[in-house]
C-alpha positions in Angstrom: 27.3 2.1 9.2 30.0 2.0 6.6 29.4 3.8 3.4 28.6 1.6 0.4 28.0 2.0 -3.2 24.3 1.9 -3.9 23.8 1.5 -7.6 20.9 -0.8 -8.3 17.9 -2.6 -6.7 20.0 -5.4 -5.1 22.3 -2.9 -3.3 19.3 -0.8 -2.3 17.6 -3.9 -0.9 20.8 -4.8 1.0 21.0 -1.2 2.4 17.3 -1.1 3.5 17.4 -4.5 5.1 20.6 -3.6 7.0 19.1 -0.3 8.2 15.9 -2.1 9.4 18.0 -4.6 11.3 20.0 -1.9 12.9 17.2 0.5 13.8 14.4 -1.7 15.0 14.0 -3.3 18.3 11.6 -5.9 19.9 8.0 -4.7 20.0 8.6 -2.1 17.3 7.1 -2.6 13.9 9.9 -1.9 11.4 7.3 -1.0 8.8 6.6 2.2 10.6 10.2 3.3 10.3 10.6 6.0 7.7 14.2 5.4 6.7 16.5 8.4 6.0 18.3 7.0 3.1 21.9 8.2 2.4 22.4 10.5 -0.6 23.8 7.7 -2.8 20.5 5.9 -2.4 18.1 8.8 -2.8 20.0 9.8 -6.0 19.3 6.5 -7.7 17.2 6.6 -10.9 13.4 6.4 -10.5 13.6 3.1 -12.4 15.2 1.5 -9.3 12.5 2.7 -7.0 9.9 1.6 -9.5 11.4 -1.9 -9.4 11.3 -1.7 -5.6 7.5 -1.5 -5.7 7.5 -5.1 -7.0 10.1 -6.4 -4.6 9.1 -9.3 -2.2 10.3 -7.4 0.8 7.7 -5.2 2.4 10.5 -2.8 3.6 11.8 -2.4 0.1 8.3 -1.7 -1.2 7.7 0.9 1.5 11.0 2.6 0.7 10.0 2.9 -2.9 6.6 4.2 -2.1 8.0 6.8 0.4 10.6 7.9 -2.2 7.9 8.5 -4.8 5.7 10.4 -2.2 8.4 13.1 -2.2 8.5 13.1 -6.0 4.9 12.6 -7.2 5.6 14.0 -10.7 8.0 11.1 -11.3 5.6 8.6 -9.9 3.3 8.9 -13.0 5.6 6.7 -15.0 5.3 3.9 -12.4 1.5 3.8 -12.0 1.2 0.1 -12.9 3.4 -0.8 -9.9 1.7 1.7 -7.7 -1.6 0.2 -8.6 -0.3 -3.3 -7.5 0.7 -1.8 -4.2 -2.9 -0.6 -3.6 -3.9 -4.3 -3.7 -1.0 -5.6 -1.7 -1.6 -8.0 1.1 0.3 -5.9 3.6 -1.7 -3.1 5.1 1.4 -0.8 5.5 2.0 -1.1 1.7 -1.6 -0.2 1.0 -1.5 2.8 3.4 1.7 4.2 1.9 0.3 3.6 -1.7 -2.8 5.6 -0.7 -0.6 8.4 0.6 1.2 8.5 -2.7 -1.9 8.3 -4.8 -3.5 11.3 -3.0 -0.5 13.4 -3.9 -1.1 12.8 -7.6 -3.0 15.4 -9.6 -4.8 12.9 -11.8 -5.2 9.2 -11.9 -7.1 6.8 -14.2 -10.4 5.0 -13.3 -8.6 1.7 -12.5 -6.7 3.5 -9.7 -9.8 5.2 -8.4 -11.7 1.9 -8.3 -8.8 0.3 -6.4 -8.9 3.2 -3.9 -12.7 2.6 -3.6 -11.9 -1.0 -2.9 -9.6 0.0 0.0 -12.7 1.5 1.7 -13.7 -2.2 2.4 -10.3 -3.2 3.9 -10.3 -4.9 7.3 -7.9 -2.3 8.7 -9.4 1.0 9.7 -6.2 2.9 8.8 -6.5 1.7 5.2 -10.2 2.6 5.1 -9.3 6.1 6.5 -6.5 6.6 4.0 -8.8 5.6 1.1 -11.5 8.0 2.2 -9.0 10.8 2.5 -7.4 10.0 -0.9 -10.8 10.0 -2.6 -11.5 13.4 -1.2 -8.3 14.8 -2.5 -8.5 13.1 -6.0 -11.7 14.9 -6.7 -13.5 12.2 -8.6 -17.2 12.9 -8.3 -18.5 9.7 -10.0 -21.6 8.1 -8.5 -19.6 4.9 -7.6 -17.1 7.0 -5.6 -19.9 9.0 -3.8 -21.9 5.8 -3.1 -18.8 4.1 -1.6 -18.0 7.2 0.5 -21.6 7.4 1.8 -21.3 3.8 3.0 -17.9 4.6 4.6 -19.5 7.6 6.3 -21.4 5.1 8.4 -18.2 3.1 9.3 -17.9 1.7 12.8 -14.6 3.6 13.1 -15.0 7.2 14.0 -11.9 8.4 12.1 -13.0 6.6 8.9 -16.5 8.1 9.3 -14.9 11.6 9.7 -12.6 11.2 6.7 -15.5 9.9 4.5 -17.8 12.7 5.5 -15.1 15.3 4.9 -14.4 13.8 1.4 -18.2 13.9 0.7 -18.3 17.6 1.7 -15.3 18.3 -0.5 -16.9 16.5 -3.4 -20.3 18.1 -2.9 -22.0 14.8 -2.2 -22.5 15.1 1.6 -26.1 14.7 2.8 -26.5 15.0 6.6 
């Protein structure tokens, strides 16, 4: 791939879409691909990756979320966009947003409630990620504990395990 000058969201979008085209193949879900961005892209200002969280392309959103996962301290300034990603229609965007949120030290109640909402997602991976994130965030409110108790009875064994582990960590586990 020829080097290019990546300076803004449009050039980042073009780079990401080109990389996805080059690196995916039939039967492989490109959303699973964790792109190794070139230095000129990873060095872009956080503002560009914050804008990426609102982009129409799932791949660009995922790139923004994964960039912030490595820089959770910077992510705080972009919580509004991260919050939107927790409610995105794409399960991969929600999973990556949950991974980012669990790395933050403190989040507000709106974010907590969106994570609790993810416990009701149709996709088991999203429910599992939500249970794990709630355990790491340390919020011991009754609404969080009640939602985790329900998730501890989930039909998926991994969701049940993560919810039970979160409850133990929060001191709310009752066998």
